[in-house]
C-alpha positions in Angstrom: -33.9 209.6 113.2 -33.8 206.6 115.5 -32.6 206.9 119.1 -29.9 204.7 120.6 -32.6 202.8 122.5 -34.6 202.2 119.2 -31.4 201.0 117.5 -30.7 198.5 120.3 -34.3 197.2 120.2 -34.1 196.9 116.4 -30.8 194.9 116.7 -32.3 192.6 119.3 -35.3 191.9 117.1 -33.0 191.1 114.1 -31.0 188.8 116.3 -34.1 187.1 117.6 -35.4 186.6 114.0 -32.0 185.2 113.0 -32.0 182.7 115.9 -35.6 181.7 115.1 -34.8 181.2 111.4 -31.7 179.2 112.4 -33.8 176.9 114.5 -36.4 176.6 111.8 -33.7 175.7 109.2 -32.1 173.3 111.7 -35.5 171.7 112.3 -36.3 171.4 108.6 -32.9 170.1 107.5 -32.0 168.2 110.8 -32.4 164.8 109.3 -30.1 165.7 106.3 -27.6 167.1 108.7 -27.8 164.0 110.8 -27.2 161.8 107.7 -24.2 164.0 106.8 -22.7 163.5 110.3 -23.2 159.8 110.1 -21.6 159.6 106.7 -18.6 161.5 108.1 -18.3 159.0 111.0 -18.6 156.1 108.6 -15.8 157.4 106.4 -13.6 158.1 109.4 -14.1 154.5 110.8 -13.3 153.1 107.3 -10.1 155.1 106.7 -8.7 155.4 110.3 -9.9 152.1 111.8 -10.5 149.8 108.8 -14.0 149.1 110.1 -17.4 149.2 108.4 -20.3 151.0 110.2 -23.9 150.3 108.8 -27.1 151.8 110.0 -30.6 150.9 108.7 -32.3 154.0 110.0 -31.3 157.3 111.5 -33.7 160.1 112.2 -34.7 162.8 114.6 -37.6 162.1 117.0 -39.2 165.4 117.9 -37.1 168.4 118.5 -34.2 166.9 120.6 -34.6 163.2 120.2 -32.6 160.9 117.9 -33.5 157.3 116.9 -31.1 154.9 115.4 -31.8 151.3 114.2 -29.8 148.3 113.3 -26.3 149.7 114.1 -23.5 147.3 113.2 -19.8 147.8 113.4 -17.5 145.2 111.8 -13.7 145.6 111.5 -12.3 144.4 108.2 -11.8 140.6 108.1 -12.8 140.3 111.8 -15.7 139.4 114.0 -18.5 141.9 114.6 -17.5 144.3 117.3 -20.9 145.9 118.0 -24.5 145.3 117.1 -27.6 147.1 118.5 -31.1 146.8 117.2 -32.4 150.2 118.5 -31.0 153.3 120.2 -33.2 156.2 121.2 -31.7 159.2 122.9 -32.6 162.8 123.9 -30.1 165.7 123.9 -30.1 168.8 126.1 -30.6 171.6 123.5 -29.4 174.4 125.7 -26.1 172.6 126.4 -25.8 171.8 122.7 -26.1 175.5 121.8 -23.0 176.3 124.1 -21.1 173.4 122.5 -21.6 170.6 125.1 -23.2 167.3 124.2 -25.3 166.2 127.2 -27.7 163.2 127.1 -31.0 163.5 129.0 -32.4 160.1 128.2 -31.4 156.8 126.6 -33.3 153.7 125.5 -31.4 150.8 124.0 -32.3 147.2 123.3 -31.2 143.9 121.7 -27.5 144.5 121.2 -24.0 143.3 122.1 -20.4 144.3 122.2 -17.9 141.5 121.7 -14.1 141.3 122.0 -12.6 138.4 120.1 -9.0 137.1 120.0 -8.2 134.2 117.8 -5.7 133.0 115.2 -6.6 136.0 112.9 -5.8 138.5 115.7 -8.1 140.7 117.7 -11.2 142.4 116.4 -10.5 145.6 118.4 -6.8 146.2 117.6 -7.4 149.1 115.3 -9.2 151.0 118.1 -6.2 150.7 120.4 -3.8 152.6 118.2 -3.2 156.2 119.3 -1.9 158.9 117.1 1.0 160.8 118.8 0.6 164.6 119.0 4.1 166.0 118.9 2.8 169.4 120.3 1.4 167.9 123.5 3.9 167.3 126.3 3.5 166.6 129.9 5.2 169.9 130.6 2.2 171.8 129.2 -0.5 169.5 130.7 -2.7 170.8 133.5 -3.7 167.6 135.3 -6.6 169.2 137.1 -8.2 170.8 134.0 -7.5 167.8 131.8 -9.0 165.3 134.3 -12.0 167.5 135.0 -12.7 168.0 131.3 -12.5 164.3 130.6 -14.7 163.3 133.5 -17.2 166.0 132.5 -17.4 164.7 129.0 -17.9 161.2 130.1 -20.6 162.1 132.7 -22.4 164.3 130.2 -22.8 161.2 128.0 -24.4 159.4 130.9 -28.1 160.2 130.7 -30.2 161.1 133.7 -32.7 158.5 132.7 -32.0 155.1 131.1 -33.9 152.1 130.1 -31.7 149.3 128.6 -33.0 145.8 127.6 -31.3 142.6 126.4 -27.8 143.9 126.1 -24.6 141.8 126.5 -20.9 142.2 126.7 -18.9 139.2 125.4 -15.3 138.1 125.4 -13.6 135.2 123.6 -9.9 135.0 124.2 -8.8 131.9 122.3 -11.6 129.8 123.8 -11.7 131.5 127.2 -15.2 132.8 127.0 -17.1 135.3 129.3 -20.6 136.7 128.7 -22.3 139.4 130.7 -26.0 139.4 129.8 -28.1 142.3 131.1 -31.9 141.7 130.7 -32.7 145.2 132.0 -31.1 148.3 133.5 -33.3 151.1 134.8 -32.1 154.6 135.9 -35.0 156.8 136.9 -35.2 159.6 139.5 -31.5 158.9 140.4 -32.3 155.3 141.3 -30.3 152.6 139.4 -31.3 148.9 139.4 -30.0 146.1 137.2 -29.0 142.4 137.2 -26.4 140.7 135.1 -26.1 137.1 134.2 -22.4 136.1 134.1 -21.4 132.9 132.2 -17.9 131.5 131.7 -16.6 128.1 130.7 -16.7 127.0 134.4 -19.5 128.8 136.2 -22.7 130.9 135.9 -23.9 133.6 138.3 -26.3 136.5 138.6 -24.9 139.8 139.8 -27.1 142.6 141.2 -26.3 146.3 141.1 -28.5 148.7 143.1 -28.1 152.3 144.3 -28.3 155.9 143.2 -26.5 157.9 140.5 -26.7 161.5 139.4 -24.4 162.2 136.5 -25.2 166.0 136.6 -24.2 166.4 140.3 -21.4 163.9 139.6 -22.4 161.7 142.5 -23.1 158.0 142.9 -23.7 155.3 145.6 -23.8 151.8 144.2 -23.7 148.3 145.8 -22.6 145.3 143.9 -23.6 141.8 145.2 -24.7 138.3 144.1 -28.3 137.4 143.5 -28.2 134.2 145.7 -26.1 135.7 148.5 -23.1 133.5 147.6 -19.6 134.9 146.8 -19.1 136.7 143.5 -16.4 135.1 141.4 -14.3 137.3 139.2 -14.3 135.8 135.7 -11.6 135.4 133.0 -8.5 136.2 135.1 -8.7 132.7 136.7 -8.4 131.0 133.3 -6.1 133.7 131.8 -3.7 134.3 134.7 -4.4 131.5 137.2 -5.7 134.1 139.8 -8.8 133.0 141.5 -10.7 135.8 143.3 -14.1 136.3 144.8 -16.0 138.6 147.2 -19.3 139.0 149.0 -20.1 142.6 147.9 -18.6 145.9 146.8 -19.8 149.3 147.8 -18.7 152.3 145.6 -19.5 155.9 146.6 -18.5 159.1 144.7 -19.5 162.0 146.9 -17.7 164.9 145.2 -16.1 165.9 141.9 -15.4 169.6 142.0 -12.9 172.2 140.8 -11.8 174.5 143.7 -9.2 177.2 143.4 -7.6 175.6 140.3 -7.5 172.1 142.0 -9.7 169.1 141.3 -11.1 167.3 144.3 -12.6 163.8 144.1 -13.9 162.4 147.3 -15.7 159.2 148.2 -15.1 155.7 149.4 -15.1 152.1 148.3 -15.4 149.0 150.4 -15.3 145.2 149.9 -16.4 142.3 152.1 -14.7 138.9 152.3 -12.3 139.3 149.5 -10.6 136.0 148.7 -7.7 135.5 146.3 -5.6 132.5 145.4 -2.5 132.5 143.2 0.7 130.4 143.6 2.8 133.7 143.6 0.8 135.1 146.5 0.4 132.2 148.9 -0.1 128.4 149.0 -3.6 128.8 150.3 -6.6 131.1 150.0 -5.9 134.7 151.2 -9.0 136.2 152.9 -9.6 139.8 153.8 -12.8 140.0 155.8 -13.4 143.7 155.4 -11.5 146.5 153.6 -12.4 150.1 152.9 -10.7 153.0 151.2 -12.0 156.5 152.0 -10.3 158.5 149.3 -9.5 162.2 148.8 -7.9 162.6 145.4 -6.3 165.9 144.4 -5.3 167.1 140.9 -3.3 170.3 140.4 -1.6 172.0 137.5 1.5 169.9 137.9 0.5 167.0 140.2 -1.8 164.1 141.0 -2.1 162.9 144.6 -3.9 160.8 147.2 -4.2 163.2 150.0 -3.0 162.3 153.5 -6.6 162.7 154.8 -7.5 159.5 153.0 -7.9 156.4 155.1 -7.4 152.7 154.2 -8.7 150.1 156.6 -8.1 146.4 156.5 -10.2 144.6 159.2 -9.2 146.7 162.3 -5.9 148.2 160.9 -6.2 151.8 159.8 -3.6 153.3 157.4 -3.2 156.9 156.3 -1.6 156.9 152.9 -0.1 159.8 150.9 1.1 159.4 147.3 2.0 162.1 144.8 3.3 162.3 141.2 4.6 165.8 140.5 6.2 167.2 137.3 6.6 170.9 138.2 10.4 171.1 138.2 11.3 167.4 137.9 9.5 164.1 137.9 9.0 163.4 141.6 7.4 160.3 143.2 6.4 160.5 146.8 4.9 157.9 149.1 4.1 158.1 152.8 2.3 155.6 155.0 1.3 156.0 158.6 -0.3 153.5 160.9 -1.4 155.5 164.1 -0.9 153.9 167.5 -2.8 150.7 167.9 -2.8 147.5 169.9 -0.4 144.9 168.7 -2.9 142.1 169.2 -5.4 143.9 167.1 -2.9 144.1 164.3 -2.1 140.4 164.5 -5.7 139.4 164.4 -6.4 141.8 161.5 -3.7 140.2 159.2 -5.3 138.6 156.1 -6.0 134.9 156.7 -3.7 132.7 154.7 -1.1 135.4 154.1 0.5 135.2 157.5 0.0 131.5 158.5 3.0 131.5 160.9 1.4 134.2 163.0 -1.9 132.5 163.6 -2.4 131.9 167.3 0.2 134.5 168.3 -0.8 136.5 171.4 0.8 139.9 172.2 0.4 142.9 174.4 1.4 146.5 174.1 1.0 149.1 171.3 2.9 150.3 168.3 2.8 152.9 165.5 4.5 152.9 162.1 5.7 155.4 159.5 7.2 155.0 156.0 8.6 157.9 153.9 9.7 157.4 150.3 10.7 160.0 147.7 12.4 159.5 144.3 13.5 162.3 142.0 13.9 161.1 138.4 17.0 163.2 137.5 18.5 163.1 141.0 18.3 159.4 141.9 21.0 159.6 144.5 18.7 161.8 146.6 16.4 158.9 147.2 14.6 159.0 150.5 13.6 155.7 152.2 12.9 155.8 155.9 11.0 153.1 157.8 10.3 153.6 161.5 8.3 151.6 164.0 7.7 152.9 167.6 6.6 150.4 170.2 5.1 150.8 173.6 5.4 147.9 176.1 5.3 145.4 173.2 5.6 141.8 174.4 4.9 138.4 172.9 2.9 136.3 175.3 2.5 133.3 173.0 4.0 132.4 169.7 2.1 131.1 166.7 3.4 128.5 164.3 6.8 130.2 164.1 8.2 129.8 167.7 11.2 132.2 167.5 12.4 131.2 171.1 13.5 127.8 169.8 16.6 129.4 168.5 17.9 129.5 172.1 17.8 125.7 172.6 18.6 122.5 170.6 16.1 121.9 167.8 15.7 119.9 164.7 15.9 121.6 161.3 14.7 120.2 158.0 15.5 122.1 154.8 13.1 122.3 151.9 14.7 121.8 148.4 12.4 122.2 145.3 9.4 121.3 147.4 11.0 118.2 148.9 11.7 118.0 152.7 15.3 117.1 153.3 16.9 114.9 156.1 16.6 116.2 159.7 19.6 118.2 161.1 19.9 118.5 164.8 21.1 122.0 165.7 22.8 121.4 169.0 25.5 119.4 170.9 23.9 116.0 170.2 24.9 116.5 166.6 28.6 115.7 166.2 28.8 118.1 163.2 27.3 121.0 165.2 30.0 123.6 165.6 29.8 126.3 168.4 30.6 129.8 167.2 33.9 129.9 169.1 35.1 126.8 167.2 34.5 128.3 163.8 37.5 130.0 162.2 37.4 133.8 162.8 38.5 134.1 159.1 35.3 132.4 158.0 33.1 134.6 160.3 34.7 137.7 158.9 34.6 136.6 155.3 30.9 135.7 155.5 30.0 138.8 157.3 31.9 140.9 154.8 30.2 139.4 151.8 26.7 138.8 153.2 26.1 141.4 156.0 28.9 143.7 157.2 26.7 145.5 159.8 25.1 142.4 161.2 26.1 143.1 164.8 24.8 146.7 164.7 21.6 146.6 162.7 18.2 145.4 163.8 17.4 143.1 161.0 17.2 145.6 158.1 19.7 148.1 156.5 18.1 151.2 155.2 21.1 152.0 153.0 20.9 148.5 151.5 17.3 149.0 150.7 18.0 152.3 149.0 20.7 150.8 146.8 18.4 147.9 146.0 15.6 150.2 145.0 18.0 152.3 142.9 19.3 149.3 141.0 15.9 147.9 140.4 14.7 151.3 139.0 17.8 151.5 136.7 17.4 147.9 135.4 13.5 148.2 135.4 13.3 144.8 137.0 13.7 143.2 140.4 17.4 142.4 140.0 18.7 143.0 143.5 17.4 142.4 147.0 18.6 143.7 150.4 18.7 140.4 152.4 20.5 140.4 155.8 21.8 137.4 157.7 18.8 137.8 160.1 16.5 137.5 157.1 18.3 134.5 155.7 18.2 132.8 159.2 14.5 133.3 159.5 13.8 132.2 156.0 15.9 129.0 156.5 14.7 128.0 160.0 11.1 129.1 160.1 9.9 129.5 156.6 10.0 127.6 153.3 11.9 128.6 150.2 8.7 129.2 148.2 8.9 132.4 146.2 5.6 133.9 147.3 4.4 137.3 148.5 3.2 135.6 151.7 6.7 134.1 152.5 8.4 137.5 152.0 6.0 139.4 154.1 6.2 136.8 156.9 10.0 137.0 156.7 10.0 140.8 157.2 7.6 140.7 160.1 9.4 137.7 161.8 12.8 139.4 161.5 11.5 142.6 163.0 10.1 140.6 166.0 13.2 138.6 166.4 15.6 141.5 166.3 13.7 144.1 168.2 12.5 142.0 171.1 16.0 140.5 171.7 14.7 137.0 171.6 18.1 135.6 170.7 21.6 137.2 170.9 23.5 138.2 167.8 26.1 135.6 168.6 23.5 132.8 168.9 21.8 133.9 165.7 25.1 133.7 163.8 26.0 130.4 165.3 22.6 128.9 164.2 23.1 130.5 160.8 26.5 128.8 160.2 25.0 125.4 161.3 21.9 125.4 159.2 22.6 127.0 155.8 23.2 124.9 152.8 26.9 124.7 151.6 26.5 122.2 148.8 24.5 119.1 147.6 23.0 117.6 150.8 25.6 119.5 152.8 24.1 121.5 155.7 26.1 123.4 158.4 29.7 124.4 158.5 30.8 121.2 160.2 29.7 119.1 157.2 31.0 121.8 154.8 34.6 122.0 156.1 34.9 118.2 155.9 33.1 117.9 152.5 35.5 120.4 150.8 38.8 120.2 152.7 38.7 117.2 155.2 39.1 119.7 158.0 37.2 121.0 161.0 35.8 124.6 160.8 38.5 125.8 163.3 41.4 124.8 161.0 40.3 126.5 157.8 42.7 128.9 156.1 41.9 132.4 154.9 41.8 131.2 151.3 39.5 128.3 152.1 37.2 130.6 154.1 37.1 133.1 151.2 36.0 130.2 148.9 33.3 129.0 151.4 32.0 132.6 151.8 31.8 133.0 148.0 29.5 130.0 147.5 26.9 130.9 150.2 24.5 132.6 147.7 24.6 129.6 145.3 26.2 126.7 147.1 25.7 124.1 144.3 27.4 126.2 141.7 30.8 125.5 143.2 31.2 122.5 140.9 31.6 124.8 137.9 34.2 127.1 139.5 37.3 124.9 139.0 39.5 124.3 135.9 40.3 120.8 134.5 43.3 120.6 136.8 41.1 121.0 139.9 42.2 124.5 140.8 40.0 127.5 141.3 39.4 129.5 138.1 41.0 132.9 137.7 37.6 134.6 137.7 36.8 133.1 141.1 40.2 134.1 142.4 39.5 137.6 141.3 36.3 137.7 143.3 38.0 136.4 146.4 40.8 138.9 146.0 38.3 141.7 146.0 36.8 140.5 149.3 40.3 140.0 150.8 41.3 143.6 149.9 38.0 144.9 151.3 38.7 143.1 154.6 42.2 144.6 154.7 40.9 148.1 154.2 38.4 147.6 157.0 41.1 146.2 159.3 39.5 142.8 159.7 42.7 141.1 158.6 46.3 142.2 158.4 48.8 141.9 155.5 50.5 138.8 157.2 47.1 137.0 156.9 47.3 137.1 153.1 50.7 135.4 152.8 50.3 132.5 150.4 47.2 133.9 148.8 48.6 133.4 145.3 49.1 129.6 145.8 46.4 127.8 143.8 43.6 126.4 145.9 42.3 122.9 145.3 39.4 120.9 146.7 40.7 118.0 148.8 37.5 116.5 150.2 34.7 114.5 148.8 33.4 117.6 146.9 36.2 117.0 144.3 34.1 114.2 142.8 31.3 116.7 142.1 33.4 119.0 139.9 32.2 119.8 136.4 34.3 121.7 134.0 33.3 124.5 131.6 35.2 126.9 129.3 37.1 129.6 131.3 35.0 132.6 131.9 36.2 136.2 131.3 37.5 138.0 134.3 35.2 140.8 135.5 36.5 144.3 136.3 36.8 145.6 139.9 33.7 147.9 139.3 31.6 144.8 138.4 32.8 143.0 141.5 32.0 146.0 143.6 28.5 146.0 142.2 28.1 142.4 143.1 29.3 142.8 146.7 
């Protein structure tokens, strides 16, 4: 009778024989199994993606190698998507036994991938369709495990050694063509070297990529630069979107991809030198960032994805510590925090991207500042929105202004409006202009009406209103578009006097920064700012300043305007040329416009800005008596909005 030890040895022998026989059978029938797997892939591509895969030769090379020849993938009634003359690869057998496909080597030559869009459609559309899995929800998703599993699968398919020759990637978007030709790529002993010839309809360049890569350790350090030391141009997006961009070099580093205590950590950095972009929606000239770097620490947990606050973004000499998080544990929560540690103000000014802040070029400052932004939005509790912006300054002074000389507000100056890119006639803002009206000669009614409708807290805020920004953000989120701003009179003044009306990112950023400098350095008093505002804003066709406006509409001076006339003038400030459509064929204000003005009047009553006696005669129809009457154009009477709609507008 056998002992327990003998039984165990006998079992191990049987198991070893079984494994050996399995390997022998796999080795003997491996080519048949490979053909069966390829047939299965061909059938799936034909049924699920309406594409035909053909392969002239497919066989094993040794124990763990596979060689494929003349692989061609063609979607039905479309251009060839993929064609490769030869692929030779080697698989890690040990990893394969435990169920992981890991490539150890790869040789590939004479092939291409091409994406084509023409009148027939796109040759890759079928591969963009995703089947929805009703059982998978974000509630059950573990972001750390899902991301790590995906990255591991991708990196396992990157071999530790590669030799690629004569491969290309091609794009043809209705005649907008881009070709990336790679004559050779070599990855050996973790060193990667390649050059890519890039051709478009308008230029040709050679790009170089050099560095190290270890897909098993999940690390990489790669540099991307031009072969002739000139700037690298980014192809396709210039022709497709009108965005011209280029750079000297990019450095990409992945230092760590690891799971630690149920969390995925991804660390590294990326940097770019002399990034240049040009687009009419960004600025009217090239925007240049000399140096930018992002040291990233990304975190993934069971319910969240985040950029950790230990990350650092640097633009020239400005360092920023960002924190961003998307969390779905109890509700969908978006968080963003930005911190700029204390730095010299002059260092900040000189670090601004060239071309994006043209009005600040030449500005000289002294002192220090630090800045913090805190934003939080909870999807199912939108009213709990957090938006806090705080800037702390230390002995901050402006020694010399740049192109935008804010101090000119305190003296007489000449203002020229820009309308649809055309410079308008000069307007002198000062006593030498007979139409200039000092603030104490402007009807108090008009001042109160305009402040109520445009900026009720003008005399108490410092250029910006946090609550207005919150309401603007909430409405834009609800409507899923930029449908409401949060402009104050200070912002409108800066936009009119110092900037153009161009709708660019550059103009908006300059406006925000100039308003902060104006309001927080007490360059001009609130009274003077309001006085200039009333004397420069547009009130109608070629009508600038309240002196011209009072005469144009009512043949009056600004001091003699009635409450009803002031309510009308305040209502046209946002769109002054639309006044001509607000009157009926008899020349009286339409009912819908009376309703809007009544709303503002009631609001002023509740706030104690006017008394009941001031509203006597409000029901008497108002008519235009000045030259503006000749501009009136009549349309069908509009429907009268509800009070809730009016409240939303104001």
